[in-house]
N, CA, C, O and the ligand as a Tripos MOL2 file, in Angstrom:
@<TRIPOS>MOLECULE
protein
  269   267    68     0     0
PROTEIN
NO_CHARGES

@<TRIPOS>ATOM
      1 N           0.8350   -1.1980    0.0020 N.3       1 MET1
      2 CA         -0.0010    0.0030    0.0010 C.3       1 MET1
      3 C           0.8640    1.2470    0.0000 C.2       1 MET1
      4 O           2.0450    1.2140    0.3450 O.2       1 MET1
      5 N           0.2440    2.3380   -0.3960 N.am      2 LYS2
      6 CA          0.9130    3.6290   -0.3040 C.3       2 LYS2
      7 C           0.1880    4.4500    0.7480 C.2       2 LYS2
      8 O          -1.0340    4.3810    0.8860 O.2       2 LYS2
      9 N           0.9790    5.2380    1.4970 N.am      3 TYR3
     10 CA          0.3630    6.0070    2.5530 C.3       3 TYR3
     11 C           1.0780    7.3370    2.7380 C.2       3 TYR3
     12 O           2.2410    7.5030    2.3690 O.2       3 TYR3
     13 N           0.3420    8.2810    3.3240 N.am      4 CYS4
     14 CA          0.8650    9.6170    3.5360 C.3       4 CYS4
     15 C           1.5330    9.7100    4.9050 C.2       4 CYS4
     16 O           1.0000    9.2290    5.9050 O.2       4 CYS4
     17 N           2.7110   10.3370    4.9320 N.am      5 LEU5
     18 CA          3.4220   10.4960    6.1950 C.3       5 LEU5
     19 C           2.9170   11.6860    6.9890 C.2       5 LEU5
     20 O           3.2630   11.8510    8.1590 O.2       5 LEU5
     21 N           2.0910   12.5260    6.3500 N.am      6 THR6
     22 CA          1.6450   13.7630    6.9730 C.3       6 THR6
     23 C           0.2190   13.6600    7.5100 C.2       6 THR6
     24 O          -0.0770   14.1570    8.5970 O.2       6 THR6
     25 N          -0.6600   13.0170    6.7480 N.am      7 CYS7
     26 CA         -2.0290   12.8260    7.2190 C.3       7 CYS7
     27 C          -2.3730   11.3470    7.1340 C.2       7 CYS7
     28 O          -1.4830   10.5150    6.9580 O.2       7 CYS7
     29 N          -3.6490   11.0090    7.2560 N.am      8 ASP8
     30 CA         -4.0130    9.6000    7.2960 C.3       8 ASP8
     31 C          -4.4370    9.0570    5.9390 C.2       8 ASP8
     32 O          -5.0770    8.0080    5.8590 O.2       8 ASP8
     33 N          -4.0820    9.7700    4.8700 N.am      9 TRP9
     34 CA         -4.4110    9.2930    3.5240 C.3       9 TRP9
     35 C          -3.6360    8.0130    3.2190 C.2       9 TRP9
     36 O          -2.4700    7.8760    3.5900 O.2       9 TRP9
     37 N          -4.2870    7.0990    2.5530 N.am     10 HIS10
     38 CA         -3.6080    5.8880    2.1080 C.3      10 HIS10
     39 C          -4.4290    5.2170    1.0150 C.2      10 HIS10
     40 O          -5.6210    5.4840    0.8590 O.2      10 HIS10
     41 N          -3.7810    4.3590    0.2770 N.am     11 THR11
     42 CA         -4.4910    3.5530   -0.7130 C.3      11 THR11
     43 C          -3.8510    2.1750   -0.7560 C.2      11 THR11
     44 O          -2.6330    2.0300   -0.6470 O.2      11 THR11
     45 N          -4.6860    1.1840   -0.9140 N.am     12 SER12
     46 CA         -4.1710   -0.1820   -0.9400 C.3      12 SER12
     47 C          -4.9290   -0.9930   -1.9810 C.2      12 SER12
     48 O          -5.8560   -0.4890   -2.6160 O.2      12 SER12
     49 N          -4.5390   -2.2360   -2.1520 N.am     13 GLU13
     50 CA         -5.1620   -3.0680   -3.1790 C.3      13 GLU13
     51 C          -6.6590   -3.2770   -2.9180 C.2      13 GLU13
     52 O          -7.4180   -3.5580   -3.8460 O.2      13 GLU13
     53 N          -7.0680   -3.1440   -1.6890 N.am     14 THR14
     54 CA         -8.4640   -3.3870   -1.3700 C.3      14 THR14
     55 C          -9.3710   -2.2900   -1.9260 C.2      14 THR14
     56 O         -10.5140   -2.5580   -2.2970 O.2      14 THR14
     57 N          -8.8680   -1.0650   -1.9830 N.am     15 ASP15
     58 CA         -9.7030    0.0060   -2.5260 C.3      15 ASP15
     59 C          -9.2370    0.4780   -3.8960 C.2      15 ASP15
     60 O          -9.9180    1.2770   -4.5390 O.2      15 ASP15
     61 N          -8.0820   -0.0090   -4.3510 N.am     16 GLU16
     62 CA         -7.6230    0.3260   -5.6990 C.3      16 GLU16
     63 C          -6.7460   -0.8130   -6.2210 C.2      16 GLU16
     64 O          -5.5460   -0.8500   -5.9470 O.2      16 GLU16
     65 N          -7.3450   -1.7410   -6.9710 N.am     17 PRO17
     66 CA         -6.6240   -2.9450   -7.4180 C.3      17 PRO17
     67 C          -5.4460   -2.6500   -8.3380 C.2      17 PRO17
     68 O          -4.4770   -3.4080   -8.3670 O.2      17 PRO17
     69 N          -5.5210   -1.5700   -9.0770 N.am     18 SER18
     70 CA         -4.4650   -1.2790  -10.0470 C.3      18 SER18
     71 C          -3.3070   -0.5460   -9.3940 C.2      18 SER18
     72 O          -3.4910    0.5130   -8.7940 O.2      18 SER18
     73 N          -2.1010   -1.1180   -9.5130 N.am     19 SER19
     74 CA         -0.9210   -0.4990   -8.9120 C.3      19 SER19
     75 C          -0.6140    0.8320   -9.5820 C.2      19 SER19
     76 O          -0.1640    1.7740   -8.9290 O.2      19 SER19
     77 N          -0.8560    0.9090  -10.8880 N.am     20 SER20
     78 CA         -0.5990    2.1680  -11.5940 C.3      20 SER20
     79 C          -1.5800    3.2400  -11.1420 C.2      20 SER20
     80 O          -1.2250    4.4150  -11.0480 O.2      20 SER20
     81 N          -2.8040    2.8340  -10.8650 N.am     21 ALA21
     82 CA         -3.7960    3.7980  -10.3740 C.3      21 ALA21
     83 C          -3.4390    4.2510   -8.9560 C.2      21 ALA21
     84 O          -3.6330    5.4160   -8.6050 O.2      21 ALA21
     85 N          -2.9160    3.3260   -8.1410 N.am     22 ARG22
     86 CA         -2.4930    3.7100   -6.7910 C.3      22 ARG22
     87 C          -1.3620    4.7210   -6.8720 C.2      22 ARG22
     88 O          -1.3360    5.6960   -6.1200 O.2      22 ARG22
     89 N          -0.4260    4.4860   -7.7870 N.am     23 SER23
     90 CA          0.6830    5.4210   -7.9440 C.3      23 SER23
     91 C           0.1570    6.7930   -8.3780 C.2      23 SER23
     92 O           0.6120    7.8320   -7.9010 O.2      23 SER23
     93 N          -0.7960    6.7640   -9.2810 N.am     24 ARG24
     94 CA         -1.3570    8.0190   -9.7770 C.3      24 ARG24
     95 C          -2.0670    8.7790   -8.6570 C.2      24 ARG24
     96 O          -1.9360    9.9980   -8.5370 O.2      24 ARG24
     97 N          -2.8150    8.0450   -7.8460 N.am     25 ARG25
     98 CA         -3.5330    8.6730   -6.7310 C.3      25 ARG25
     99 C          -2.5600    9.2400   -5.7150 C.2      25 ARG25
    100 O          -2.7970   10.3020   -5.1380 O.2      25 ARG25
    101 N          -1.4600    8.5240   -5.4970 N.am     26 ALA26
    102 CA         -0.4440    8.9990   -4.5570 C.3      26 ALA26
    103 C           0.1810   10.2880   -5.0680 C.2      26 ALA26
    104 O           0.4070   11.2300   -4.3090 O.2      26 ALA26
    105 N           0.4550   10.3130   -6.3700 N.am     27 ILE27
    106 CA          1.0290   11.5290   -6.9700 C.3      27 ILE27
    107 C           0.0430   12.6810   -6.8680 C.2      27 ILE27
    108 O           0.4230   13.8120   -6.5670 O.2      27 ILE27
    109 N          -1.2270   12.3840   -7.1230 N.am     28 GLU28
    110 CA         -2.2510   13.4260   -7.0310 C.3      28 GLU28
    111 C          -2.3400   13.9820   -5.6170 C.2      28 GLU28
    112 O          -2.4930   15.1880   -5.4270 O.2      28 GLU28
    113 N          -2.2460   13.1120   -4.6400 N.am     29 HIS29
    114 CA         -2.3090   13.5750   -3.2540 C.3      29 HIS29
    115 C          -1.0950   14.4490   -2.9400 C.2      29 HIS29
    116 O          -1.2080   15.4650   -2.2550 O.2      29 HIS29
    117 N           0.0480   14.0450   -3.4440 N.am     30 TYR30
    118 CA          1.2650   14.8400   -3.2350 C.3      30 TYR30
    119 C           1.1420   16.2030   -3.8890 C.2      30 TYR30
    120 O           1.4910   17.2200   -3.2890 O.2      30 TYR30
    121 N           0.6410   16.2240   -5.1280 N.am     31 VAL31
    122 CA          0.5000   17.4880   -5.8590 C.3      31 VAL31
    123 C          -0.5050   18.4050   -5.1730 C.2      31 VAL31
    124 O          -0.2920   19.6140   -5.0830 O.2      31 VAL31
    125 N          -1.6070   17.8200   -4.6870 N.am     32 GLU32
    126 CA         -2.6710   18.6170   -4.0860 C.3      32 GLU32
    127 C          -2.2870   19.1660   -2.7150 C.2      32 GLU32
    128 O          -2.6710   20.2800   -2.3570 O.2      32 GLU32
    129 N          -1.5270   18.3820   -1.9510 N.am     33 THR33
    130 CA         -1.2900   18.7240   -0.5600 C.3      33 THR33
    131 C           0.1680   19.0320   -0.2450 C.2      33 THR33
    132 O           0.4630   19.7130    0.7370 O.2      33 THR33
    133 N           1.0890   18.5270   -1.0850 N.am     34 GLY34
    134 CA          2.5020   18.6660   -0.7920 C.3      34 GLY34
    135 C           2.9730   17.7010    0.2650 C.2      34 GLY34
    136 O           4.1030   17.7890    0.7450 O.2      34 GLY34
    137 N           2.0950   16.7700    0.6300 N.am     35 HIS35
    138 CA          2.4550   15.7820    1.6450 C.3      35 HIS35
    139 C           3.4370   14.7560    1.0810 C.2      35 HIS35
    140 O           3.5540   14.5860   -0.1330 O.2      35 HIS35
    141 N           4.1250   14.0890    1.9730 N.am     36 THR36
    142 CA          5.0930   13.0670    1.5820 C.3      36 THR36
    143 C           4.4200   11.7040    1.5610 C.2      36 THR36
    144 O           3.8390   11.2680    2.5550 O.2      36 THR36
    145 N           4.5070   11.0390    0.4190 N.am     37 ILE37
    146 CA          3.9120    9.7080    0.2860 C.3      37 ILE37
    147 C           5.0010    8.6620    0.4500 C.2      37 ILE37
    148 O           6.0810    8.7590   -0.1330 O.2      37 ILE37
    149 N           4.6880    7.6640    1.2570 N.am     38 ASP38
    150 CA          5.6120    6.5420    1.3790 C.3      38 ASP38
    151 C           4.9130    5.3010    0.8420 C.2      38 ASP38
    152 O           3.6860    5.2260    0.7860 O.2      38 ASP38
    153 N           5.7220    4.3430    0.4550 N.am     39 SER39
    154 CA          5.1720    3.1270   -0.1270 C.3      39 SER39
    155 C           5.7860    1.9210    0.5310 C.2      39 SER39
    156 O           6.9930    1.8900    0.7710 O.2      39 SER39
    157 N           4.9800    0.9310    0.8250 N.am     40 SER40
    158 CA          5.5020   -0.2770    1.4420 C.3      40 SER40
    159 C           5.2160   -1.4960    0.5790 C.2      40 SER40
    160 O           5.4330   -2.6280    1.0110 O.2      40 SER40
    161 N           4.7310   -1.2730   -0.6400 N.am     41 ASP41
    162 CA          4.3540   -2.4180   -1.4580 C.3      41 ASP41
    163 C           5.5090   -2.9240   -2.3060 C.2      41 ASP41
    164 O           5.4990   -4.0820   -2.7250 O.2      41 ASP41
    165 N           6.5060   -2.0840   -2.5690 N.am     42 GLY42
    166 CA          7.6570   -2.5390   -3.3400 C.3      42 GLY42
    167 C           7.3190   -2.9510   -4.7560 C.2      42 GLY42
    168 O           8.0610   -3.7170   -5.3710 O.2      42 GLY42
    169 N           6.2040   -2.4550   -5.2870 N.am     43 VAL43
    170 CA          5.7920   -2.8460   -6.6300 C.3      43 VAL43
    171 C           6.7390   -2.2540   -7.6700 C.2      43 VAL43
    172 O           7.0000   -2.8660   -8.7060 O.2      43 VAL43
    173 N           7.2460   -1.0690   -7.3850 N.am     44 VAL44
    174 CA          8.1260   -0.4080   -8.3400 C.3      44 VAL44
    175 C           9.4890   -0.1950   -7.6900 C.2      44 VAL44
    176 O           9.7650    0.8850   -7.1680 O.2      44 VAL44
    177 N          10.3380   -1.2120   -7.7170 N.am     45 PRO45
    178 CA         11.6680   -1.0780   -7.1330 C.3      45 PRO45
    179 C          12.5200   -0.1200   -7.9540 C.2      45 PRO45
    180 O          12.3560   -0.0340   -9.1710 O.2      45 PRO45
    181 N          13.4280    0.6010   -7.3010 N.am     46 PRO46
    182 CA         14.2560    1.5830   -8.0050 C.3      46 PRO46
    183 C          15.3030    0.9350   -8.8970 C.2      46 PRO46
    184 O          15.8900    1.6080   -9.7440 O.2      46 PRO46
    185 N          15.5450   -0.3480   -8.7260 N.am     47 GLN47
    186 CA         16.5250   -1.0310   -9.5560 C.3      47 GLN47
    187 C          15.9160   -2.2920  -10.1480 C.2      47 GLN47
    188 O          14.8220   -2.7040   -9.7600 O.2      47 GLN47
    189 N          16.6260   -2.9030  -11.0860 N.am     48 LEU48
    190 CA         16.1330   -4.1190  -11.7020 C.3      48 LEU48
    191 C          16.0460   -5.2360  -10.6680 C.2      48 LEU48
    192 O          16.8030   -5.2600   -9.6980 O.2      48 LEU48
    193 N          15.1210   -6.1500  -10.8860 N.am     49 PRO49
    194 CA         15.0240   -7.3000   -9.9710 C.3      49 PRO49
    195 C          16.3400   -8.0470   -9.9170 C.2      49 PRO49
    196 O          17.0420   -8.1790  -10.9190 O.2      49 PRO49
    197 N          16.6630   -8.5340   -8.7260 N.am     50 ASP50
    198 CA         17.9340   -9.2150   -8.5370 C.3      50 ASP50
    199 C          17.8010  -10.6760   -8.9680 C.2      50 ASP50
    200 O          17.7570  -11.5820   -8.1360 O.2      50 ASP50
    201 N          17.7380  -10.8840  -10.2800 N.am     51 LEU51
    202 CA         17.6300  -12.2390  -10.8080 C.3      51 LEU51
    203 C          18.9530  -12.6340  -11.4400 C.2      51 LEU51
    204 O          19.6420  -11.7840  -12.0050 O.2      51 LEU51
    205 N          19.3190  -13.8910  -11.3590 N.am     52 PRO52
    206 CA         20.5620  -14.3500  -11.9890 C.3      52 PRO52
    207 C          20.4470  -14.2650  -13.5140 C.2      52 PRO52
    208 O          19.3890  -14.5230  -14.0880 O.2      52 PRO52
    209 N          21.5680  -13.8940  -14.1580 N.am     53 ASP53
    210 CA         21.5630  -13.7250  -15.6030 C.3      53 ASP53
    211 C          21.2050  -15.0150  -16.3270 C.2      53 ASP53
    212 O          20.6020  -14.9820  -17.4010 O.2      53 ASP53
    213 N          21.5720  -16.1410  -15.7450 N.am     54 GLU54
    214 CA         21.3570  -17.4210  -16.4220 C.3      54 GLU54
    215 C          19.8830  -17.7120  -16.6640 C.2      54 GLU54
    216 O          19.5330  -18.4680  -17.5710 O.2      54 GLU54
    217 N          19.0250  -17.1110  -15.8540 N.am     55 VAL55
    218 CA         17.5860  -17.3000  -16.0700 C.3      55 VAL55
    219 C          17.1840  -16.7200  -17.4090 C.2      55 VAL55
    220 O          16.4360  -17.3380  -18.1660 O.2      55 VAL55
    221 N          17.6910  -15.5140  -17.7010 N.am     56 PHE56
    222 CA         17.3540  -14.8580  -18.9610 C.3      56 PHE56
    223 C          18.0080  -15.5870  -20.1310 C.2      56 PHE56
    224 O          17.3800  -15.7680  -21.1750 O.2      56 PHE56
    225 N          19.2750  -16.0100  -19.9660 N.am     57 VAL57
    226 CA         19.9880  -16.7130  -21.0310 C.3      57 VAL57
    227 C          19.2650  -17.9990  -21.3960 C.2      57 VAL57
    228 O          19.0970  -18.3160  -22.5740 O.2      57 VAL57
    229 N          18.8410  -18.7360  -20.3790 N.am     58 ARG58
    230 CA         18.1730  -20.0110  -20.6320 C.3      58 ARG58
    231 C          16.8480  -19.7700  -21.3730 C.2      58 ARG58
    232 O          16.4570  -20.5610  -22.2320 O.2      58 ARG58
    233 N          16.1690  -18.6790  -21.0350 N.am     59 ASP59
    234 CA         14.8990  -18.3870  -21.6900 C.3      59 ASP59
    235 C          15.1060  -17.9950  -23.1480 C.2      59 ASP59
    236 O          14.2270  -18.2270  -23.9780 O.2      59 ASP59
    237 N          16.2580  -17.4030  -23.4720 N.am     60 LEU60
    238 CA         16.5130  -16.9340  -24.8260 C.3      60 LEU60
    239 C          17.0260  -18.0400  -25.7260 C.2      60 LEU60
    240 O          16.7360  -18.0510  -26.9230 O.2      60 LEU60
    241 N          17.7900  -18.9790  -25.1630 N.am     61 LEU61
    242 CA         18.3690  -20.0460  -25.9790 C.3      61 LEU61
    243 C          17.3170  -21.1000  -26.3060 C.2      61 LEU61
    244 O          16.4300  -21.3790  -25.4990 O.2      61 LEU61
    245 N          17.4240  -21.6810  -27.4960 N.am     62 PRO62
    246 CA         16.4970  -22.7730  -27.8420 C.3      62 PRO62
    247 C          16.7580  -23.9820  -26.9800 C.2      62 PRO62
    248 O          17.8920  -24.2330  -26.5700 O.2      62 PRO62
    249 N          15.7330  -24.7140  -26.7120 N.am     63 SER63
    250 CA         15.8830  -25.9000  -25.8940 C.3      63 SER63
    251 C          16.6480  -26.9800  -26.6370 C.2      63 SER63
    252 O          16.3530  -27.2390  -27.8030 O.2      63 SER63
    253 N          17.6380  -27.6290  -25.9900 N.am     64 PRO64
    254 CA         18.4410  -28.6810  -26.6570 C.3      64 PRO64
    255 C          17.5770  -29.8420  -27.1390 C.2      64 PRO64
    256 O          17.9590  -30.5550  -28.0670 O.2      64 PRO64
    257 N          16.4530  -30.0310  -26.5350 N.am     65 SER65
    258 CA         15.6220  -31.1900  -26.8740 C.3      65 SER65
    259 C          14.5950  -30.8570  -27.9510 C.2      65 SER65
    260 O          13.7560  -31.6950  -28.2800 O.2      65 SER65
    261 N          14.6500  -29.6380  -28.5080 N.am     66 SER66
    262 CA         13.6370  -29.2290  -29.4800 C.3      66 SER66
    263 C          14.0320  -29.5780  -30.9090 C.2      66 SER66
    264 O          13.2920  -29.2920  -31.8500 O.2      66 SER66
    265 N          15.2160  -30.2060  -31.0730 N.am     67 ASP67
    266 CA         15.6720  -30.5100  -32.4300 C.3      67 ASP67
    267 C          14.9820  -31.7790  -32.9740 C.2      67 ASP67
    268 O          15.2450  -32.1880  -34.1050 O.2      67 ASP67
    269 ZN         -1.5750   13.6600    3.2140 Zn       68 ZN68
@<TRIPOS>BOND
     1     1     2 1
     2     2     3 1
     3     3     4 2
     4     3     5 am
     5     5     6 1
     6     6     7 1
     7     7     8 2
     8     7     9 am
     9     9    10 1
    10    10    11 1
    11    11    12 2
    12    11    13 am
    13    13    14 1
    14    14    15 1
    15    15    16 2
    16    15    17 am
    17    17    18 1
    18    18    19 1
    19    19    20 2
    20    19    21 am
    21    21    22 1
    22    22    23 1
    23    23    24 2
    24    23    25 am
    25    25    26 1
    26    26    27 1
    27    27    28 2
    28    27    29 am
    29    29    30 1
    30    30    31 1
    31    31    32 2
    32    31    33 am
    33    33    34 1
    34    34    35 1
    35    35    36 2
    36    35    37 am
    37    37    38 1
    38    38    39 1
    39    39    40 2
    40    39    41 am
    41    41    42 1
    42    42    43 1
    43    43    44 2
    44    43    45 am
    45    45    46 1
    46    46    47 1
    47    47    48 2
    48    47    49 am
    49    49    50 1
    50    50    51 1
    51    51    52 2
    52    51    53 am
    53    53    54 1
    54    54    55 1
    55    55    56 2
    56    55    57 am
    57    57    58 1
    58    58    59 1
    59    59    60 2
    60    59    61 am
    61    61    62 1
    62    62    63 1
    63    63    64 2
    64    63    65 am
    65    65    66 1
    66    66    67 1
    67    67    68 2
    68    67    69 am
    69    69    70 1
    70    70    71 1
    71    71    72 2
    72    71    73 am
    73    73    74 1
    74    74    75 1
    75    75    76 2
    76    75    77 am
    77    77    78 1
    78    78    79 1
    79    79    80 2
    80    79    81 am
    81    81    82 1
    82    82    83 1
    83    83    84 2
    84    83    85 am
    85    85    86 1
    86    86    87 1
    87    87    88 2
    88    87    89 am
    89    89    90 1
    90    90    91 1
    91    91    92 2
    92    91    93 am
    93    93    94 1
    94    94    95 1
    95    95    96 2
    96    95    97 am
    97    97    98 1
    98    98    99 1
    99    99   100 2
   100    99   101 am
   101   101   102 1
   102   102   103 1
   103   103   104 2
   104   103   105 am
   105   105   106 1
   106   106   107 1
   107   107   108 2
   108   107   109 am
   109   109   110 1
   110   110   111 1
   111   111   112 2
   112   111   113 am
   113   113   114 1
   114   114   115 1
   115   115   116 2
   116   115   117 am
   117   117   118 1
   118   118   119 1
   119   119   120 2
   120   119   121 am
   121   121   122 1
   122   122   123 1
   123   123   124 2
   124   123   125 am
   125   125   126 1
   126   126   127 1
   127   127   128 2
   128   127   129 am
   129   129   130 1
   130   130   131 1
   131   131   132 2
   132   131   133 am
   133   133   134 1
   134   134   135 1
   135   135   136 2
   136   135   137 am
   137   137   138 1
   138   138   139 1
   139   139   140 2
   140   139   141 am
   141   141   142 1
   142   142   143 1
   143   143   144 2
   144   143   145 am
   145   145   146 1
   146   146   147 1
   147   147   148 2
   148   147   149 am
   149   149   150 1
   150   150   151 1
   151   151   152 2
   152   151   153 am
   153   153   154 1
   154   154   155 1
   155   155   156 2
   156   155   157 am
   157   157   158 1
   158   158   159 1
   159   159   160 2
   160   159   161 am
   161   161   162 1
   162   162   163 1
   163   163   164 2
   164   163   165 am
   165   165   166 1
   166   166   167 1
   167   167   168 2
   168   167   169 am
   169   169   170 1
   170   170   171 1
   171   171   172 2
   172   171   173 am
   173   173   174 1
   174   174   175 1
   175   175   176 2
   176   175   177 am
   177   177   178 1
   178   178   179 1
   179   179   180 2
   180   179   181 am
   181   181   182 1
   182   182   183 1
   183   183   184 2
   184   183   185 am
   185   185   186 1
   186   186   187 1
   187   187   188 2
   188   187   189 am
   189   189   190 1
   190   190   191 1
   191   191   192 2
   192   191   193 am
   193   193   194 1
   194   194   195 1
   195   195   196 2
   196   195   197 am
   197   197   198 1
   198   198   199 1
   199   199   200 2
   200   199   201 am
   201   201   202 1
   202   202   203 1
   203   203   204 2
   204   203   205 am
   205   205   206 1
   206   206   207 1
   207   207   208 2
   208   207   209 am
   209   209   210 1
   210   210   211 1
   211   211   212 2
   212   211   213 am
   213   213   214 1
   214   214   215 1
   215   215   216 2
   216   215   217 am
   217   217   218 1
   218   218   219 1
   219   219   220 2
   220   219   221 am
   221   221   222 1
   222   222   223 1
   223   223   224 2
   224   223   225 am
   225   225   226 1
   226   226   227 1
   227   227   228 2
   228   227   229 am
   229   229   230 1
   230   230   231 1
   231   231   232 2
   232   231   233 am
   233   233   234 1
   234   234   235 1
   235   235   236 2
   236   235   237 am
   237   237   238 1
   238   238   239 1
   239   239   240 2
   240   239   241 am
   241   241   242 1
   242   242   243 1
   243   243   244 2
   244   243   245 am
   245   245   246 1
   246   246   247 1
   247   247   248 2
   248   247   249 am
   249   249   250 1
   250   250   251 1
   251   251   252 2
   252   251   253 am
   253   253   254 1
   254   254   255 1
   255   255   256 2
   256   255   257 am
   257   257   258 1
   258   258   259 1
   259   259   260 2
   260   259   261 am
   261   261   262 1
   262   262   263 1
   263   263   264 2
   264   263   265 am
   265   265   266 1
   266   266   267 1
   267   267   268 2
@<TRIPOS>SUBSTRUCTURE
     1 MET1         2 RESIDUE 1 A MET
     2 LYS2         6 RESIDUE 1 A LYS
     3 TYR3        10 RESIDUE 1 A TYR
     4 CYS4        14 RESIDUE 1 A CYS
     5 LEU5        18 RESIDUE 1 A LEU
     6 THR6        22 RESIDUE 1 A THR
     7 CYS7        26 RESIDUE 1 A CYS
     8 ASP8        30 RESIDUE 1 A ASP
     9 TRP9        34 RESIDUE 1 A TRP
    10 HIS10       38 RESIDUE 1 A HIS
    11 THR11       42 RESIDUE 1 A THR
    12 SER12       46 RESIDUE 1 A SER
    13 GLU13       50 RESIDUE 1 A GLU
    14 THR14       54 RESIDUE 1 A THR
    15 ASP15       58 RESIDUE 1 A ASP
    16 GLU16       62 RESIDUE 1 A GLU
    17 PRO17       66 RESIDUE 1 A PRO
    18 SER18       70 RESIDUE 1 A SER
    19 SER19       74 RESIDUE 1 A SER
    20 SER20       78 RESIDUE 1 A SER
    21 ALA21       82 RESIDUE 1 A ALA
    22 ARG22       86 RESIDUE 1 A ARG
    23 SER23       90 RESIDUE 1 A SER
    24 ARG24       94 RESIDUE 1 A ARG
    25 ARG25       98 RESIDUE 1 A ARG
    26 ALA26      102 RESIDUE 1 A ALA
    27 ILE27      106 RESIDUE 1 A ILE
    28 GLU28      110 RESIDUE 1 A GLU
    29 HIS29      114 RESIDUE 1 A HIS
    30 TYR30      118 RESIDUE 1 A TYR
    31 VAL31      122 RESIDUE 1 A VAL
    32 GLU32      126 RESIDUE 1 A GLU
    33 THR33      130 RESIDUE 1 A THR
    34 GLY34      134 RESIDUE 1 A GLY
    35 HIS35      138 RESIDUE 1 A HIS
    36 THR36      142 RESIDUE 1 A THR
    37 ILE37      146 RESIDUE 1 A ILE
    38 ASP38      150 RESIDUE 1 A ASP
    39 SER39      154 RESIDUE 1 A SER
    40 SER40      158 RESIDUE 1 A SER
    41 ASP41      162 RESIDUE 1 A ASP
    42 GLY42      166 RESIDUE 1 A GLY
    43 VAL43      170 RESIDUE 1 A VAL
    44 VAL44      174 RESIDUE 1 A VAL
    45 PRO45      178 RESIDUE 1 A PRO
    46 PRO46      182 RESIDUE 1 A PRO
    47 GLN47      186 RESIDUE 1 A GLN
    48 LEU48      190 RESIDUE 1 A LEU
    49 PRO49      194 RESIDUE 1 A PRO
    50 ASP50      198 RESIDUE 1 A ASP
    51 LEU51      202 RESIDUE 1 A LEU
    52 PRO52      206 RESIDUE 1 A PRO
    53 ASP53      210 RESIDUE 1 A ASP
    54 GLU54      214 RESIDUE 1 A GLU
    55 VAL55      218 RESIDUE 1 A VAL
    56 PHE56      222 RESIDUE 1 A PHE
    57 VAL57      226 RESIDUE 1 A VAL
    58 ARG58      230 RESIDUE 1 A ARG
    59 ASP59      234 RESIDUE 1 A ASP
    60 LEU60      238 RESIDUE 1 A LEU
    61 LEU61      242 RESIDUE 1 A LEU
    62 PRO62      246 RESIDUE 1 A PRO
    63 SER63      250 RESIDUE 1 A SER
    64 PRO64      254 RESIDUE 1 A PRO
    65 SER65      258 RESIDUE 1 A SER
    66 SER66      262 RESIDUE 1 A SER
    67 ASP67      266 RESIDUE 1 A ASP
    68 ZN68       269 GROUP 0 **** ****
């Protein structure tokens, strides 16, 4: 969920299923009030997911048994 550090505003999956809509609502609240929004859902991490490269390589290479 996303929540305001200044007032009791918040939004979560229960009242807004779309994560993009929650982000938009959080931005709107920030723009309207200047309040600081914090997020605890981790839906949009600041960096790429920490996945091993071999996962992507294996997905890109053809399967040896497909010949
Ligand atoms: Zn607020």
